[in-house]
N, C-alpha and C positions, 0 to 999 in steps of 0.2 A: 604395696597394694596395687591392684590393677582394676581398670574399669573398661567397659565396652566403649567403643568409639562413638562420637556424637553423630546426630542426624541419621540414625539407623534404628532398627528394632532394638529394644533394650538400651537405648542411648544413655550413656553415662552410668549404667548400673555397675556397681562395684562387684568385681569378680572374685576377689579373695583378699585376705588380710595378711598373707605371707608371714605367718607366725607371730603377728602382733598381738596386742592385748585382746582385741575382740575375737581373734582366732581361738584364744584360750577359753573365753567365756561363752562364745556362741559359734561353735564349729560350723564350717560350711560343708561338712561331709554329706554326701548323698544319703537321704533318708533320716537325717538328723531332725529331731522334733523341735529344735529351737535355732533361731538365727536372727541376724540383723541384716537388713537390706537397705542400702543407700543408693540414691541416684543423684548424679552430679550434672551440672551444666555450667558453661562459661557465662560471664556477664553478658547482657544483651548488646553492649557496645564492643564486644571482644573483637580483636583483629581477625579478619576472615582468613588470612593466610595461616595463622596459628591454628585456628579451628580446623581448617582443611587438613592439617598435618595429623590430627587426632580424630579423624572422621572415618567411619566405616565399620564393617562387621568383623571386628577383631578386638583383642584386649590391648590396652595401652597402659604401661607402667606409670605409677605416680612419679617415677624418676625421669620419665621422658621430658626432654627439654621444653617442648611445646606445651605439654600438660602443666609443667611447673610454672611457665610464664603465664598461662591462662588462669591458673589457680582457681579451678572451678569450685562452685559452692554447692552444698547439699540443698536440693529442692524437694526431696521425697525421702522419708524415713519410715521404715516398717520394722517393728520389733515383735517377734513371736516369743513371748516369755518362756523362761525355763520352767 
């Protein structure tokens, strides 16, 4: 899974499921009439150096070391039903 970097437009928005279960049930293909949209953020007391490593207008993998240490939580969930 990947998400957009923090402190930027679309901050923490999950970019894709990389073939996981949600990818099978709610594809992220353009024009698809159904999807799940998650937005993540680190805890308010998160280490600023770690947050800085996953900040900006690009996608960061959930396997990224800084992202794994931050362990961001879902703060926004949108489901467009099938």
